[in-house]
C-alpha positions in Angstrom: 24.5 2.4 -5.8 22.7 -0.2 -3.9 20.8 -3.0 -5.4 17.4 -4.0 -4.1 17.0 -7.8 -3.5 13.7 -9.6 -3.7 12.6 -12.6 -1.7 12.6 -15.8 -3.9 9.3 -17.2 -4.6 8.3 -20.3 -2.6 8.8 -23.5 -4.7 6.3 -25.3 -2.5 3.4 -23.5 -4.2 3.5 -22.9 -7.9 2.0 -19.7 -9.0 -1.2 -19.8 -11.1 -0.9 -16.0 -11.7 -1.7 -13.1 -9.6 -4.6 -11.0 -8.4 -4.9 -7.4 -9.3 -6.5 -5.1 -6.7 -9.4 -2.9 -7.7 -7.3 0.4 -7.7 -4.6 -1.1 -10.0 -7.3 -2.8 -12.2 -9.0 0.7 -12.6 -5.7 2.3 -13.6 -5.0 -0.4 -16.3 -8.6 -0.2 -17.5 -8.4 3.7 -17.9 -5.1 3.3 -20.0 -6.8 0.7 -22.1 -9.9 3.0 -22.6 -12.1 0.4 -21.0 -15.0 1.6 -18.7 -17.1 -0.9 -16.6 -20.9 -0.6 -17.0 -22.7 1.4 -14.2 -24.5 -1.8 -13.1 -21.1 -3.4 -12.4 -19.9 -0.4 -10.6 -23.0 -0.7 -8.3 -22.6 -4.4 -7.9 -19.0 -3.8 -6.6 -20.2 -0.9 -4.3 -22.8 -3.2 -2.8 -20.3 -6.0 -2.2 -18.0 -3.3 -0.5 -20.9 -2.0 1.6 -21.8 -5.6 2.6 -18.2 -6.4 3.4 -18.3 -9.8 1.6 -15.5 -12.2 1.8 -13.8 -13.2 -1.5 -15.9 -16.6 -1.6 -19.1 -14.5 -1.0 -18.2 -12.0 -3.6 -17.6 -14.9 -6.2 -21.1 -16.4 -5.2 -22.7 -12.9 -5.5 -21.1 -12.3 -8.9 -22.2 -15.7 -10.1 -25.6 -15.1 -9.0 -26.1 -11.7 -10.6 -24.1 -12.3 -13.8 -24.0 -16.1 -14.1 -21.0 -18.5 -13.8 -18.1 -17.9 -16.2 -17.4 -20.8 -18.5 -13.6 -21.4 -18.9 -13.0 -22.8 -22.4 -9.2 -23.1 -22.0 
């Protein structure tokens, strides 16, 4: 039986977490019984249609839903 090896994480840049893709997030949400509101689904579809960059998506979401306040 062969063992899979993984590349070590780069020590030059510490990880602040990871980003889930939309498909993976949808699968996790389904298992948890969560369903996004129709307005959010339309917003994401609009961003996909407009082919917005990550920065543009963040700006668009802040404009539509307001900025997130991080209380940590």
